[in-house]
Every structure is written in C-alpha cells, then in structure tokens.
N, C-alpha and C positions, 0 to 999 in steps of 0.2 A: 504494499499500499504506500507508494512513493507519493501519490497525490496528497494524502493527509499530511505527509511531512512538507511537502512543497507549501501547501496552505498555511501551514503553521510558521514556516520561514517567511512567507510573504507578509502574513499579518504582523510578525515581529518586526520585519523590515519597515513596515508602514508605520508602525508606532515609534520606531527609532527615527524615522525621517520626520515624522509629526513633531517630535520632541525639540 
C-alpha cells in the first residue's frame, strides 16, 4: 500500500510548506 504512504508524505509536506 504505497498510496497510503504517499498520501501521508504529501499531507506532511503540505503542513510543512504552510508553516
């Protein structure tokens, strides 16, 4: 299930970029 991992990474990246 790499999609789940990707989603998690993307979500974290978005949060980091927003900060």
